[in-house]
C-alpha positions in Angstrom: 84.8 77.1 112.7 87.2 75.1 114.3 86.5 71.4 114.6 87.7 69.4 115.3 95.9 48.2 91.9 99.9 47.8 91.0 101.8 48.4 93.9 105.4 50.2 93.3 107.9 47.4 92.6 110.8 48.7 91.7 113.8 49.8 94.0 110.7 49.2 96.7 113.2 47.5 99.4 115.6 50.3 99.1 113.2 53.0 99.7 111.5 51.4 102.2 114.6 51.6 104.7 115.3 55.2 103.8 111.9 56.1 104.9 112.3 54.9 108.1 114.7 57.8 108.4 112.4 60.2 107.1 111.8 62.1 110.3 115.0 62.7 110.8 115.8 64.0 107.0 113.0 66.5 107.9 113.4 68.0 111.1 116.8 69.5 111.0 119.6 71.2 109.1 119.7 74.2 106.8 116.4 75.4 105.5 115.7 73.8 102.0 117.1 75.3 98.8 114.8 78.1 97.9 114.0 78.9 101.3 112.1 82.4 101.9 111.9 84.6 104.6 108.5 85.7 104.9 107.8 89.1 105.9 106.7 90.5 109.2 105.6 93.5 107.4 108.2 96.0 108.7 110.7 97.8 106.0 114.1 96.8 106.2 116.0 99.1 108.6 117.8 102.4 106.8 121.5 102.3 106.3 123.1 104.6 109.2 120.6 103.8 111.8 121.4 102.2 115.2 120.9 98.5 115.3 118.3 97.6 118.3 119.5 94.8 120.1 117.8 91.6 119.3 113.9 91.1 119.3 113.2 94.3 119.1 113.4 95.4 115.5 111.1 93.1 113.4 112.7 94.1 110.5 116.1 92.6 111.3 114.7 89.0 112.1 111.1 88.6 109.8 111.4 84.8 110.0 112.5 83.7 113.6 111.5 80.3 113.2 112.2 79.7 110.1 111.8 76.2 108.4 114.0 73.3 108.8 112.2 71.2 106.0 114.5 68.4 103.9 113.0 66.4 101.3 112.5 62.4 102.0 115.1 60.5 100.6 113.9 60.3 96.7 115.0 59.1 93.1 114.5 60.3 89.8 111.7 58.6 88.5 109.0 58.1 85.5 105.1 57.7 85.9 103.9 55.7 83.1 100.6 54.9 81.8 98.7 56.4 83.8 95.3 58.7 83.1 97.2 62.1 84.1 95.3 65.2 85.6 97.5 68.1 85.4 95.3 70.7 87.0 96.0 73.1 84.2 92.7 72.3 82.4 94.3 68.8 80.7 93.6 65.4 80.7 96.7 63.0 79.2 95.7 59.6 78.4 98.5 57.0 78.9 100.4 59.7 80.0 103.6 60.3 81.2 105.3 62.4 84.4 109.2 62.6 84.4 110.6 63.2 88.0 114.3 64.9 88.7 115.4 65.9 91.9 112.4 66.3 93.4 110.5 68.7 90.2 108.4 67.9 87.3 110.7 67.7 84.7 108.3 67.0 81.9 104.7 65.8 81.7 103.8 64.5 78.2 101.6 61.0 76.0 103.2 57.9 75.8 105.4 59.4 73.4 107.9 61.0 75.8 111.1 59.4 76.3 112.2 58.5 79.5 115.9 59.4 80.5 118.1 56.2 81.2 118.6 55.4 85.1 114.9 56.8 86.1 112.9 54.4 88.2 109.8 53.3 86.4 106.2 53.5 88.1 103.6 51.4 86.5 100.2 53.5 86.7 98.6 52.0 84.0 94.8 51.7 84.7 95.2 54.0 87.2 94.9 58.0 87.7 97.8 60.5 88.3 97.0 63.7 89.9 99.0 66.8 91.9 99.0 66.5 95.2 95.9 67.4 97.0 96.2 70.7 99.5 93.8 71.5 102.2 93.5 75.1 102.6 91.9 75.2 105.8 92.8 72.8 108.5 93.2 72.7 112.0 95.6 69.6 112.4 98.0 70.2 115.0 96.5 73.0 116.6 93.2 70.9 117.4 94.9 67.3 117.4 93.3 63.7 118.2 93.1 63.1 120.7 91.0 66.0 121.1 91.5 66.3 124.8 92.0 70.1 126.6 95.7 69.8 126.9 96.0 69.8 123.2 93.4 72.6 122.4 95.3 75.3 121.0 93.5 76.2 118.4 91.9 79.7 119.8 93.5 82.0 122.0 89.8 83.4 122.9 91.0 86.2 125.6 90.7 89.1 123.2 89.0 90.2 120.1 92.2 90.7 118.6 95.0 88.3 118.8 97.0 89.1 115.8 100.2 88.0 118.2 99.7 84.7 118.3 101.1 82.2 115.3 99.2 78.6 114.8 102.5 77.6 114.5 103.4 77.9 117.6 100.3 75.4 119.3 101.6 72.8 116.2 101.5 69.9 117.3 103.4 67.5 114.5 102.7 64.1 116.5 98.7 64.5 115.7 97.7 61.1 113.8 95.4 63.3 111.5 98.8 64.2 109.6 99.2 60.4 108.6 95.1 60.4 107.7 95.3 63.0 105.5 98.5 61.6 103.9 96.7 58.4 103.3 94.0 60.7 101.4 96.0 62.3 98.7 97.1 65.5 100.9 100.3 66.7 100.5 100.2 70.2 101.6 98.2 71.6 105.0 97.4 75.6 105.9 97.2 75.5 109.7 95.1 78.1 111.2 93.7 78.9 114.4 90.2 79.1 115.0 87.3 81.9 114.6 86.5 83.1 118.1 88.4 86.6 117.0 88.2 89.2 114.8 91.8 88.7 114.6 92.6 85.2 115.2 96.6 85.2 114.5 98.8 84.0 111.9 98.0 80.7 109.9 101.1 78.6 108.7 101.8 76.2 105.3 102.9 72.8 106.2 104.3 70.2 103.8 102.5 66.9 105.3 105.8 64.6 106.0 106.7 62.8 109.4 108.6 65.4 111.6 109.0 65.8 115.0 109.1 69.9 115.3 107.1 71.8 113.1 110.4 73.8 111.4 110.5 70.5 109.8 106.9 70.7 108.4 106.8 74.2 107.3 107.6 74.9 103.9 110.2 77.3 103.1 108.7 80.5 101.0 105.3 80.0 101.9 104.1 83.7 102.7 102.6 84.0 106.4 98.8 84.3 106.7 95.9 86.4 108.9 93.1 84.7 110.0 90.2 87.2 110.5 86.7 86.0 111.3 83.6 88.0 110.7 80.0 87.3 111.4 78.4 85.3 114.7 81.7 83.6 116.4 83.3 87.1 117.6 79.9 88.5 118.5 78.7 85.2 120.1 81.7 84.8 122.1 82.0 87.9 123.4 79.1 89.0 123.5 78.6 86.5 125.4 81.2 87.8 128.3 79.1 91.5 128.1 82.2 93.0 126.2 82.5 94.1 122.1 81.7 93.1 119.8 78.6 91.9 120.8 77.1 92.8 116.8 77.7 93.2 113.7 78.2 96.7 114.0 81.0 96.0 117.3 83.0 93.4 114.6 83.3 96.5 111.9 84.3 98.9 114.3 87.2 96.4 115.7 88.6 95.7 112.5 88.5 100.1 111.6 90.4 100.5 115.2 92.8 97.7 114.6 93.5 98.9 111.4 94.2 102.6 112.4 96.1 101.8 115.3 98.5 99.5 112.0 98.7 102.5 110.3 100.1 104.5 113.1 102.4 102.4 114.3 104.2 101.9 110.2 104.0 105.6 110.2 106.1 105.5 113.5 108.7 103.4 112.2 109.0 104.6 109.1 109.5 108.0 110.6 112.3 106.3 112.5 113.9 104.7 110.3 113.6 107.7 107.9 115.5 110.1 110.3 117.3 107.7 112.9 117.2 110.1 115.5 114.8 109.8 119.2 113.9 106.3 120.6 112.2 103.8 118.3 108.8 102.5 118.7 108.2 99.7 121.4 108.2 96.6 119.0 104.0 95.3 119.0 103.5 92.2 118.0 99.7 92.3 117.4 100.5 95.7 115.0 103.6 94.2 113.6 101.1 91.3 111.7 98.3 93.6 110.8 100.9 95.7 109.2 102.1 92.8 107.4 98.5 93.0 105.8 98.9 96.8 104.9 102.1 96.3 103.6 100.9 93.1 101.3 103.4 90.8 102.5 100.9 88.8 104.5 98.1 87.2 103.4 94.0 87.4 104.7 92.4 84.5 104.7 88.8 85.6 106.1 86.4 83.5 107.9 83.2 84.4 106.6 79.5 83.0 105.6 77.3 86.0 104.8 77.6 87.5 101.5 76.4 91.2 102.8 79.4 90.5 105.4 81.8 89.8 102.5 80.9 92.9 101.0 81.2 94.9 103.8 84.9 93.3 104.2 85.5 94.3 100.7 84.8 97.6 101.4 86.8 97.7 104.6 89.7 96.8 102.2 89.2 99.5 100.2 89.6 102.1 103.2 92.6 100.8 104.5 94.1 99.4 101.4 94.9 96.3 101.8 94.0 92.6 99.9 91.6 89.8 101.0 92.9 86.8 99.5 90.3 84.6 100.3 87.0 84.3 102.0 86.8 80.8 103.6 83.6 78.8 104.6 82.0 81.5 102.3 78.3 79.7 102.1 76.9 82.7 100.4 79.3 83.5 98.1 77.5 82.6 95.0 75.2 85.4 95.6 78.5 87.7 95.2 80.3 85.8 92.5 80.7 88.5 90.5 82.2 90.7 93.0 84.3 87.8 94.0 85.9 87.8 90.3 86.2 91.4 90.3 88.0 91.5 93.2 90.5 88.5 92.3 89.1 86.6 96.0 89.0 82.9 96.3 86.4 81.1 98.5 87.3 78.2 100.1 84.1 76.3 101.2 82.6 72.9 101.4 79.5 70.9 99.4 77.1 69.7 102.4 77.6 71.8 105.3 74.4 73.7 105.8 72.1 75.0 108.6 74.1 74.2 111.3 74.1 77.7 112.7 71.9 81.0 111.3 74.7 82.3 109.0 74.9 78.8 107.0 71.3 79.0 106.4 71.3 79.9 102.7 74.2 77.7 101.5 73.7 75.1 98.8 75.3 72.5 97.4 76.2 73.9 93.9 78.1 76.7 95.7 81.9 75.7 94.2 80.2 74.7 90.6 78.2 78.6 90.5 81.3 80.3 91.6 83.8 78.2 88.9 81.1 78.9 86.4 81.2 82.6 87.1 85.2 82.9 86.9 85.8 83.3 90.2 88.4 81.6 92.4 86.5 78.2 93.7 88.6 75.7 96.7 87.4 73.0 98.2 88.3 72.7 101.8 87.9 70.4 105.0 87.9 72.2 108.5 87.9 68.6 109.3 90.1 66.0 110.6 87.8 63.7 108.8 87.0 65.3 105.8 90.3 66.0 104.8 90.9 62.3 104.3 88.4 62.7 101.3 88.8 66.2 99.8 88.4 64.8 96.7 85.0 62.8 97.1 83.9 66.7 98.7 85.5 68.1 95.0 83.3 65.0 92.7 80.0 65.9 95.4 80.7 69.6 94.1 81.3 69.0 90.8 78.0 66.8 91.0 75.7 69.2 92.3 77.1 71.7 89.5 75.9 69.2 86.5 72.4 68.9 88.1 71.7 72.3 88.0 72.7 72.4 84.6 76.9 73.8 84.4 78.7 71.9 82.1 82.4 71.3 84.3 84.8 69.4 83.3 86.7 67.1 85.6 90.0 68.5 84.3 88.3 71.7 85.9 87.5 70.7 88.6 90.6 69.2 90.1 92.0 72.6 90.6 89.3 72.7 93.5 91.9 71.0 95.8 94.9 71.8 93.7 95.9 74.8 92.2 93.5 77.0 93.1 94.4 76.3 97.2 97.9 76.8 96.0 96.7 80.3 94.8 95.3 81.2 97.8 97.9 80.3 99.7 100.5 81.9 97.7 102.3 79.2 96.8 101.0 78.5 93.1 104.4 79.1 91.8 105.9 76.2 93.4 102.9 73.7 93.6 99.4 72.4 92.8 99.9 71.4 89.2 102.1 68.8 87.3 104.1 71.6 85.4 107.8 71.5 84.8 109.8 73.1 87.5 107.1 72.5 90.4 107.9 70.8 93.3 106.7 66.7 92.1 104.0 66.4 95.0 102.1 63.3 93.0 99.1 61.0 93.9 98.3 57.9 91.9 94.8 56.4 92.5 93.2 53.5 92.3 90.3 55.0 90.0 89.3 58.3 88.9 89.9 60.7 91.5 85.9 61.7 91.2 84.7 58.4 91.9 83.9 57.1 95.3 85.8 53.8 94.8 89.0 55.9 94.6 92.0 55.2 97.0 95.2 57.2 96.7 97.6 54.2 96.3 101.0 56.2 96.1 101.5 59.8 97.3 104.7 61.7 96.8 106.5 64.6 98.2 108.8 66.7 96.4 109.7 63.6 94.3 110.0 61.5 97.3 107.6 58.6 98.4 106.0 59.4 101.5 103.0 57.0 101.4 102.1 53.6 99.8 98.9 51.8 100.6 100.0 48.3 99.7 103.3 48.8 101.6 103.6 49.0 105.4 106.9 50.9 105.3 105.3 53.5 103.9 102.5 53.9 106.2 104.1 55.7 109.0 102.6 56.5 112.4 102.5 59.3 115.0 104.4 58.6 118.0 101.5 59.4 119.9 100.1 55.6 118.1 102.5 53.7 118.4 102.0 50.9 121.5 98.0 51.6 121.2 95.4 48.7 121.6 94.6 47.6 118.5 98.0 48.5 116.9 99.7 45.3 114.5 102.8 44.1 116.5 105.0 41.2 116.5 104.9 40.1 113.0 101.5 41.7 112.2 100.0 39.5 115.6 97.4 41.5 117.9 
């Protein structure tokens, strides 16, 4: 579906001045340390092969739009005294989180020593969690304002548009990124919409102010492919009297595309092996699907019904690829054991029910039942408003599970919006939990994050203060919002 209380004191002035340079710091220069080069699914050219002109061999430049992300200005620090949810199943009362050079250095109890020179952030009476991750967002591709000129999330021109990339539509001035950050969201997975069987590539971004997509793009995050089963493709194209118009047509369309991609890979493999004759013509659509078959691109599959999830699993076996996650997945609870055995995550909501037939069997207990079965459960937004309240959506899912008699702890449930989301995006080695060596994406909450009263008070991305509810210097606005009616100016006068 494509839709639409103690403030930080120490060093605040210096950090505030540094933050004024944030958008410049996050948009230029070389990729940050640890930057990867996501593969386009092509094997490296064999030695001795003739080099092709630029752009004709995807393997020669598998990441042609590389990240230029640079961390915001930061200091080594110790967050002390708060109740720490690590997202590893542990809650530490009166905990300490040490951050050095933008990475988590240590997490422990009150006796954890604080190195000399570290900035001390007082979190007493408050709660500390990893930064939240929205695994399904359309911010930037369906930005605010919602006008046709910015409606760039669905290339609804063909059932197979695997050649398009969401990052090429992403508008970094979308004010939704700022409101998501105020809700504790530090990482987002931006997807094309679900009009097509193959909707195109998704991109994972760091939630920092930037004037370019590349300045937000997460270094080393794998590319993803949005696929969609169910009503949307058959409704869109059946309404045009073309295929697919039915579930049968959907499946035939997937199979045809994977057959073509297998043959495409075979032609390139033969040319690389022999080095003779003309190379195959480059096909961006087949190149993306070939990336799925090689395991370099992660399948993110919009799919509501349990029977259709089972069909998609069979499809993955037929062509030997892996589905990383089902999105929306309203009936995932019906096939929870299958999803656990296949190691497939389910990203879903709590209260989104009945807005179309394939969502009719959605239940509030879905997330909790998946978790209780041992499957990977994720709470996502798919919505510019819900992304601001992912913690509350997780709380609603936890409450529904407990009403159903499932004993699930808050220490486990925090994983639904942190480490499990990181897992389905292929970035769990970098973020999603408070563990030594990981990026210091941290949120300090006013209350327990599962409370309706909880507000994100400070939000850190790579150890840098990116949002502070109590300090206007750390409440960035989009360029689009500057000068809009109702915005404070002239020292706060309206």
